[in-house]
N, C-alpha and C positions, 0 to 999 in steps of 0.2 A: 111351501111352494114345492110343486113338485119338477121331474125334469121337463114337462112339456111348459109349463110356467115359468121355469128358468130359462130353456131355449125362448119363448116368447121375446122376454125381456132382454135378451143380450141381443136380439135382430134390432130389436127397438132400439134398443140406447145405443148401438152399434153402426146400425141403418146399414144392414146384409139381410139376406133372406133368412127365413127358418131353417132352409139346407143347410146355408152357410154356417148359421151358428151351433149345428147337431152336431155337425160334420167337427166342429173345432171344440164343444164339449166334449164328443167322442174322444177326439184327439187326446185334449188334456186330462181325458178320465185315465188313458191307456197309458199314456206317459207318466201320471202317477203311482199308477199299480206299476208298471215296471219297475222302475225305481224303487219301490217301498220291496217288492217281492225279491230285488238285488241287496236288501238290506239297505239303501241308502234311505236319504232323506230330501222332502222340497221343500224349500222356504221360500218363500212369495212375501218379500221385505213390505211392515208395514199390515198384511194382510196373516198370515199366520206359517204355521210349519204342519206337513203332514208327516208323520214318523209311524216305527215300527216300533211293539212295545211286546215284552215277553210277558208273559204270567203264568207261574207255577202254576203246577196240579194244588189241590189242598180238597180237604174235606169241608161238606156242604149239607144239606138236608135241604128233601122236598118241603117244601111252605107248606103243600096239601098234606101229608103223609106223618109229616114229622119224621122219616124215612132218614138212617146214614145216606150219603151217598159220595163218589171219588169226582172231583171235578177234575177233568184232563187239563195238563198244560196245554198252551196254545200262543200261538202271534197273533198280535191284532195290531190292526192301523189304528194310528191317535192322530188329533189335530189339537196342535195348542195355538191359540188366538196371539196374534202379534198386537203390539203396544198400542199402533193405530186403533186396530180395530176395537181393542177393548176399552181405547179413551174414545172412541164413537158410542159404545156401548154403555158403558160410564154416563154418560154426558144425555141417554134417552131414558134413564133408571125411572125416573119416576113413572114415567109412558108404559115400561117395560115389567115394570115392579107389580100392576093388578094383573096381567094377565101368566105370572109365572109363580106367585105364590100362592099354593095351597089354602083353599079353604079349610078350615076345623069345622069337624063333626059336628 
């Protein structure tokens, strides 16, 4: 699902126009971004939490050339699913598993 699909789904489910759904989605994304940039977190009870995580620099390698490289430290956005979301996904495990399990060569 991409942004356009999500906007269409929100508009349909909420009974609003796509323009209104787009504005709502953009407003949500902006609010989450501003909160994370300020070092905060956004918790949606039952759905999950958006938070900022720090990753220290480390040594790595280029998988094609095997040459050593230095991976810089960085700040990344994370999402941790809530209990209700996890429970809903767990209940559909038998339907999702064939889509997610990599086939062995």
